[in-house]
N, C-alpha and C positions, 0 to 999 in steps of 0.2 A: 803321774809320776814320770819323770824323765829317766832315760837309761842310766845316767850318772847317779841319780838318786837310788835307783834299783841296785846298781853295782855297789854303791857305798853301804846300802842296807845289808848286803850280803857279806861285806868285809868281815873276816874273822869266822865265818861259818865253816864248820868242818865238812858238812855234807850239804849239797844243793841239788835238788831234783828239778829238772827242767822238762816240762811236758810239751807236747806238740800235737798237731793234727797232721797225720801222715801225708795228706794231699795238699797241705797248705804251705806255700812257699814262704809267706811272712813268718810263720812260726819257726821254720827252719832257719830263716835269716836271724831271728832273735837268738836261737840256740848258738849259732856261729858267733854272734856278737858277744854273748856271754862267755863262750870259750876263749875268744880272743882277749877279752878283758881279763879273765882269770889268768891266762898265760902271761899277759903283760905284767900283772901284779905278782904272780907266784912262780913264773918260769916253769921249769920241769917238775915242780913239786905239786902237780895235780894228777888226778886219775879220772878217767872217763869210763863209765859203764854204758853199754848200748844194748837195749833190749831186743833189737831186731835180729840179732844173730842167734842161731839155734845151737844148743850144746854140742852137737857133732862137729861144728865149725871151730871149736876152741883150738884144736891143733893148728889149723891154718892161721887163725888170729895170732897165736903165739909166734909162729914163724914170721908173720908180717911185722909184728911188734919189734922183733930183734933184727929185722932187716934181711932175713933169709929168703924172702920172696918179695916180688914187686907188688905194687898196688893193683896192677892189672891182673896178676895171678890171684890176689886176694879176692877181687871182685868176681872173677870167673869161678872161683872155688866156693863162694858163699851164696850163690844164687838159689 
């Protein structure tokens, strides 16, 4: 299956789960490709959930989401 076929098969889906192998660059590349394609198709009308953040980091994530802190601060606060 080509990426275009994959993206077209997901068209109209309300929820898409994308798995990956934490240490595998290719799986991260596919995740990014899916996100870019969805952004191209749906703009800001998408939401992304990330399982690697722990609940205590939610306040920092919320601040980053609204632009109150930088990406550098986000990364240093969620290690």
